N, C-alpha and C positions, 0 to 999 in steps of 0.2 A: 434468497432461496429458503423455503420452509422445509423442515425435516420431519419425516414421519418417525415418531419415537417408538422404539422397541425396548421393552423391559429386559434387563439383563438376566431375569429369572424365567423368561418365556420358554427357554429350552426345557425346563422341568415343570412347567405349569400344567396342572391336570387338564385344563380346558384344551390346551394345545395338543396334549396327548390324545384326548378323545377325538379331536377334529381330524388328526392324521396329518402326515407330512405334506401330501398334495394340497389339502385344504389350506394348510398354513402358508403354502406358497401363494395361493390366491389371496389369502388374507394380507400378506406382505405387499404384493403388487397393488392390491386395491388401496392399501393405506398410502402408498406412494402416490397413486392416482388422486386420491382425495386431497392430499396436501398440495399437489401440483395445481389442482383446479379449485381448491378451497371450497369443497362441497360440504364441509362440516360433518364428515363421516358418512355421508350418503354415497352408496355405491350403486351407480345406475345399472339398470338391467342390461343395457347393451354391452356394458363393460364385462359383466360376468358372462353373458352369452357368447362373447367373442373369444373366450378361453375354452380349451378342450375340457369337457365335462364340467363346465363352469357352474351350471345350475345345481348339479349334484353336489359339487364341493361347497357351494353356498349353503345348501341344506344341511350339510355336515357342520358348518360353522354356526348356523342357527341352533342346531341340536346341542352343540357344545357350549352354547352361551356366549359366543364371541360376536355374533351378529344378531340383529333383529330384522324381521321383515319390515319393509317400508313401501309406501305407495309408489315410489319410483324404482324400487328394487329391493335393496337391503341397506342397513345402516349399522355402523360399528356400535357395539354395546358400550355405553358410558364413554363415548368419544371425548366429550368435553372434560372429563375427569383426567384424561391422560394426554390429550393433544390440544394444541392452541386452536382457538376458534378462528374462523376466517376474519372476523372483526379484529381480533388481536394481531393476526399476521399483517393485516393491512395497516393497522396503527404502527406496528414496529417498522414496517417498510417506510411509512411516512416520516417517522422519527429519524430513521437512518438517512433518508434523503435530506432532511433538515440539517442533520449533523454534518453531512458532506458539504452542503451549501455553505455552512458556517466555516468549515475548514478551508474550503476554496476561497471564501471571502477574506479570511484571515491571511491566507498565503498572499493574495493580491495586495492586501493592505501592508504586508510586511516587506514587499518588494520595493526596495529603494532605487530611485532613478540614479543613473550614473552622473553624478554632479561634479566629477573631477574636471577641474579647469586647467587646461594645459595650453601654454603659449604655442604659437605656430612654430617658433624656432626650436623649442624643446621637442615638440612632436616630430618635427622633420629630422632632427638629429637622432632621435630614438629610432625612427624607422630606417634611417640610413645605416644604423649599426645593428639592425636586426632585433631591436627591443620593441616588440609589437604590443606589449601591454605594460605601461608604467604602473597601472593599478595593481597588477600582480606583483610587481617589484615592491611597491609600497606595502602591500599586504604581507609579503614574505618578510620584509624587514621588521614590520610590527610584530609578527608572530615569533620570529626566531631571534632577532637582535633587540627586541623590545624598545624600538625607537619609532616615532612617527616622523615621516619625512614628506616633503612636497614633491610634485612631479619632477621639478628640476633636480632635486636631491636624488630622486630615484634614478634619473638619467646618469648623474655622476657616479652613483654606486654601480650601476650597470656597466658604464664605460671602464671604471676602475677594475672590475672583476674580469671583463673581457681582455683588457690590456695585460692582466697578470697571467692569462692563459698561455701555455706553451705554444699553442697554435690556435688560429682563429677558430672558435667553435662552429660546428656545422649548424647548430640551432642556438643562436645567442640567447634568445629569450629563456629557453629551458636551462641553458647553462647558468645564466645569472641567478634564476630562482633556486636552482639546485645548489649553487655555490653559497648562497646566503644561508641555506639550511645546514650546510656542512661546515661553514666557517662563520658562525654568528658573532663570535667575539671580535674577529677581525673586522667584520662589517660594522659592528657597534663602535669600535675604535675609529674607523674611517669616518663614520657619521659625526662622532664627537669632535674629532680633529678638524673637520671641515665646517663644524657648526651647522650641520644640515637638519638637525632635529627641529621640529616645529611643535607648537602646542596644539593638541587635537581639539 
């Protein structure tokens, strides 16, 4: 989206005062129109004539030195000095598209496939006990207990924590990952005692 720039001193500029409030309203709407359609400051006659008293207000803008007459209607005085040209806007849009393409390409390149190898026996035991993501258990142990474990080690950690619960958790997966975050040293000790840590 291109923006029509308005000087923060416009409110007190002599030209704006001479043009009058109504004419400055047309000036503002026309500026928005020019940026939307990238006319490089040219205000088409049809646009002005579509506004109440448009031609009269345009004449006031010309008299104040804010607009000049143009073969297609009117044109902003010194447009290129204050506003980006259509060429610059299109270049910026192309650059933005290129940047987004690169960002999306990098995101795709950084997505790693799930290469976790789990034996059928381990996977079946995990599912039977409500542990639906051994990878989440592995990640949680790495983050909180600072140990790297394999899928079968993740299963043992999960079963150990579930067995310690006062009652069988309603959501075993959530219970396991939460327990790891709340009791990291206990998990760390369990991993070390069972020699479950692996070299990453």
